[in-house]
N, C-alpha and C positions, 0 to 999 in steps of 0.2 A: 504494500500500500504506500502511496506517495506521501512524503512528509508534508505537514501542513505549512502554509506560508509563514505562520508565526515561528514554527520550529526552524525553518530555513533562515528566517531573519535573525534569530538568536545565534544560530551557528555562524552565519556570516559576520555578525558583530564580534563573536569570539575570535574568529580568524583575523578580523580587522584589528582588534586590539592587540592580538599576539604579534601581528606584523609590525605594529607601531612600536611595541617594546623592542622587537628585534632590530628595527632600523635605528632606534635611538641609542642602542648599546654601542659604546666605543669599540673599535677594532682592537684596542690595546687590552681590553678586559679579558681575563682568563676565565671563561665560562665554566671550565672544569672545576675551579675552586668553588663556585656557587653550587654546582651539581653535587660535589662531594659533601658540602655542608648540608644540603637538603637531604641527601641520603642518610647522613649521620643522624640528623634530627628525627626523621621519619622512622628510622630503624629503632631508635630508643623508644619512641612513642608506641609503635606496634609491639615491640618486645615487652614493654610494661603491661600493655593491655592483654597480652597472651599469657603471661606468667604471674599476674597478680590477681588473686581471687579474694573478694570480700564475702566471707561465709556468714550467713545469718544463723544465729544459735542462741537460744534462751533470751530472746529479746535484744540481743546485741550483735555486733559485727566483729569478726577477727580476720586477720590476713592469713592466707595460705598460698601455696604455690604448687602447680601441677608437677613441677620438677621433684618435689618431695616424694610424691606417690609414684611418679612415672619418670625415673631417672633416664630412661631411653629417649626422653625429649631434650636432652642436653644440647643436641645440634641446633635447636632453635636459638639458644643463646649465642651460638657461634655466628649466626646470621644477623641477629638483631642487637647484639651488644656492640655498638659502633662508636663508643666514646673516644677511643684512640684516634679515629679518623677526625672527629671534631677537634680534638686538641692538635692534631697535625695541621689542619686548616687554620686553627686559631693561632698557632705559632707562626705560620707562613704569613697570615694577614697582618698580625701585630708587628712583626719585624719590618715588613714592607711599609706598613703605615707609619711606623716611627721614622724610618728613613725619609719618607715623603714629607712628613711634618717638619723634620729638621731642615730639609731642603727649602721649605717655605718660610723658615724663620720662626716657627712655633717652638715654644719651650716644652720640655718634658712634662711639666705640670699641666699645661694647656692640653696637650695630647692626651694625658691620662684622664683628666676630668671629662673630656669628651667621650672617651671610650667607656669609662666606668659609669658615667651618667646614663649611657645607653642601656647598661645592665640594671641600674638601680631603679629606674622608673617602673618597669613592669613588675619588679619584685615588690615594690611598695604597694602596688595595687593588689597583689596576691595576699600580702600580709594584712592589709586593711580588711579585705573581704573575709578572710578566715578568722580574724579577731572577732568580727561581728558574728560569724557562724558559730564559733566556739562558745561565745557568751550565750547565744540563743540556745544551743544544745544543753549547756549546763543549767540554764534557767528553766528549761522545760523538763528537766529530770532525766536526761539521757544518761546511760551508764558511763561512768568515768573511763572505763576501759575502752568503750566504743569511741568516745571523744578522743582519747589518746591515739587510738588506731587511725582515725580519720585525719587528725591534725598531722601526725607523723607522716602519713602517706602524702598528704597535700603539700607538705613542706620538704619532702625528700629531694626534689630537684635542686634545692638551694645549695646543697653541699657541692654540687658540680659548679655552680656559679661562683661560690666562694673560692674554689681552687682556681677557676679561670681568672677571676679578678686578681688573685695573688700572683699568678704567673704573668698576667698582663702587666701588673705593676713592676715586676722584676724583669721585664723584657730587655732593658738596656744591659742588665747584668748577665743574662743567659743567652743573649743573641748569638754569641760565638762559642757557647759551651758545647762540648762534644757530647752526644747522647750516651756514650759509654759511661760517663761519670755518674749520672743519676741511675743508670742501670746497675752499676757496681754497688751503689747504696742499697738498692732493692735486694740484690743478691746477698749482701752481707747481713741485712736485717733478717731475711728469711732463713739464712743459715743459723743465725742465733736463735730465732723463734722455733723453727721446726727441726733443725738438725741437732743443735746443742741444747735446746730448751733453756736458754739463758736470757737474761735481760728482764726489765720490768714489763708489766702487762701492756703498757701504752707504747712499747717499742714499735709495734707494727704500724702505728699511725705515722711513723716517719715515711712510710711508703706512700702516703696520700699525696704529698707534693712531689716526692721523688719519682713515683710511678708515672704520674701524668706529665712530669717534666720530660720524660723520654720522648713521647711523640711531639711535644711542644718544641723541643730542640731539633727534632727532625724537620719540623716545619720551618725553623730558622735556617737549617741547612738547605732546604728547598729554596728559600729566598736567595741564599748565597750562590745558588747554581750547582751545588754539590750533588743533587739528586736528579739531575736532568736526564741522565742516561737510563735506559731500560735495565741495564745491569744492576744499578742500585736498587731498583724495585725488586728484581729477581732475588738478589742477595737477602734483602729484608724478608721477603715472602718465604724463601726456603729455610733460612735460619730460624725465623720466628715459628714456622710450622713445626720444624724438627724439634726445636727446644720445647715447645708446648706439649707435643706428643710425648716426649721423654719425661717431662715433669709430671704429666698426668699418669702415665703408665708405670713409671718406676719410682717417682718421688711421692706419690700419694696425694697429689693435688686434685681437687674436684674437677670433674669434666665440665660442669656447668660454669660458664663465665659470668654468671650473675649470682647474687646472694640467694640462698634457699633457706627459708625459716626452719630453724631446728638443726641445721647442719653444723658440724663441729668446726669446719673451716669455710670461710667465704672468700671467693676470689676477688671480690670487690670491696669488702667492708672489714679492713682496708685492702687495697690492691696487693696481690701477691706477685711473685716472680712469674707464675704461669699467666696471670692476666697481662703482665707487661710484655712477655714474649708473644702472647697471642695478639696484642696490640701492634707489635712489630710486623707480624704477618699481615695484619689488616692494612697497615700503612704501606707495606710493599705492594699489596694488591691495588690499593688506591692509586699509587704512583703509576703502576702499570696500566691502569684504566684511563689515565688522563687524556691520551690522544683520542680514544674512542668516545669519551665524554665530550670532548671539544667538537668532534664531528657531529655527535647527536644533538648538541646544543646549538648547532647552526640552523636547525629547523625552528621556526617561530613558536609553534605550539608547545613543544617540550621546554623551550627556553622560558616561555611565559609562565609555565607551571612552576619551574624551578625558581623564577624570580618571585612568584607569589609566596612560596614557602620562605624564601630568604627575607622577604619584607617583614615577616612576622615570626621569625624562627624562635625567638625567646618567648613570645606569647604562646606559641604552640607547645613549646617544651614545658613551660611553667604550669599551664592549665590542663594538660592532658590527664593528669591523675584526678584533678577535680572533676573533669568530665566523666571519668569512670565512676567516681563516688556519687556524683549527682544522679547518674542513671541508676545506680544500685539503690540509692535511698528513695528515689521517686517511685520505683516499682515495688518497694517492699509491701505496700498494701495489697498487691496482687498475689502475695504468697511467695513461696520459695521457688523462684524461676530457675530452670536448669541453665547452667553456664554462667549464672549471674550471682545467685545467692547460695548455690549448693557447693559442697566440697569438691575440689578438683581431683576426682578419684578414678578416672578412667577415660577411654577414648570418647565416650558419649559426651563428657563434659567439654572436651576439646571441640567437638563438632558444634555443640551449642554455643560455645564462646565465639567461634568464628562468625556465627550468625549475629552476635551482639556488636561486632566491630563497626558495622555501618552506623549503629545507634550511637556508639561512643563518638564516632567521627562527626555525626550531626550535632551532638551536644557540644563538642569541642568547637565546631563552627560558630555556635551561638556565643561561646566564651570569647572566641577570636573577634567576632563582631563587636562585642561589648568592651573589650580591653586592649585591642591592638593599638589604639591611639596612644596609650601610655608608652608603648615601645617606639612608635614612629615619630612621636613628638609633634611639634607644630611650629607655628611662627612665634614671633615675640622677640625679645631683646635679651642680651646677656652681657655681662661685664667681662672685658678682657683687658688686663693691665690698667684697670681703673677707668676704662672708657666703655661707654655703651655703644654697641654696634648691632646692626640688624643682622639676624641670622641669614636673611636672604642674601646679603652682600657677601657673607662668608661662603655660602653654598655656591654662589655664582662665580666664585673666583676661578676655579678650574674644572668644575664638574658640569655634567650635562644633565638637563632635565627634559622630560618628555611628558606631554599630556596624554594620558591613556584613557580610552573610553571607560568612564566610571572607575578609573584606577585599575592598576594591574590586579589588585585584590578582588575586583568585582568583574573580572573578565567573563567568568562563567554566567553572570547575571546580566550581561550587557543587553542593551536594547538596540536602538537605531545607531548605526555607525557614526552619524554626524553629530551626535550630542556631545556637549562639552562635559568634561569630567575633571577628576583630580589629576595633579601632576605627580608623576612617580620618578624619582631620581634613580637612574640605573647605572650611572657611570662611576667607575673607580671605587665602588664600595668594597671591593675585595683587595684594595691596596694597589691598584695598578700604578705603574710608575708615572709620576707627574700629576696624578689626580689626588683629590682630597679624600681621605678615608675618614669616615665619621663613625664607624662602628663595625661590628661583626657582620652586619647585613645592611642593605640599602635603606635609606630613610625616605619617608613620604611627607614632604612639607605640605601643609594645607594652604589652599588659596593661592598657590604659586602658579603663575602662568608664563609660558614662554613668549 
């Protein structure tokens, strides 16, 4: 049956908006960087939705993981635990951004405030909402254990941002640090913890900065041009894979690369040597895929989709657990629904959970629409060296902006191609040489017109 004129019009508007995003993107922009970042964010989101269960029991909720009852699902964590790729991209972007800022005469303090401000705004929105939700739950008599479970799950993404903020602040110090140094720290800590059973109980937390510093410094090496050859990617992939298999098979590390409730050892809480070597393999694979991603991102529609994710990467990351919990809580009056309120104890639960993923995505879209403005910022003024300057003047210095029909974030909802919409800045946000880098992802100034 032929498509309706309205459907054809929407599809044409989508393609029109995607072409405008593609045409406005500078040739100097490395689209593979944005594609890797988008894959890393979406991998974490889908991974959490698949391995996090909120089980309803005796009027309360507690967390469980299908990996506890079904350890054969560990390969899921190999696919969706993509944090190392995000830190690889983060290190590459930060070091390139810092060099660009210095070339433009900006101080380290100005550069750092811009980058950390980008992270802080969406975090404040999350904290404010959950402060209200927590107070409401306690006042209405919700079990304290349930409140603790929900708040801990909602705020769990913050540990990642704290580490990212710390590494960003240390970028001038670690920009030329060889990845073997933090890797050696992780190795020695694990030898003391698991091999010799020495050291205080908190010793493992030294791996939290050291473990993620390994891919971060690999990103800095990427900026220096030391990882441009395919040989570098192959070495990282082969070494990381071999080391991880050996550590799991002979050293007793868990096969799951995420935390499992009740497990004696977690590969992420704090990071272990196995998690770090697994991250090396991921980084090697990411480097090998760069050329293919660049070719794929030459097509307007895939590039527009990647740009959409990058525009709101932190919003998606921060609110995805809230979307899961909101769905779980809102459907409690309907009873214990399979895959949502039931214990993850078999393949039937997995099949049911897959059916809930579109619902989680829909609720996350609602959160995205409500809170993305906190990440993307807006117009206004700010003080630099005691002077008030318009943000617009700063953004227009070397960046490009493009008006996209209803904004790149609304491409899927576009109407007539000729309508005026928001302006989306797509140039240089990944730290392209000569461009202004304002954060980990592109920014969307409001009311800005070309």
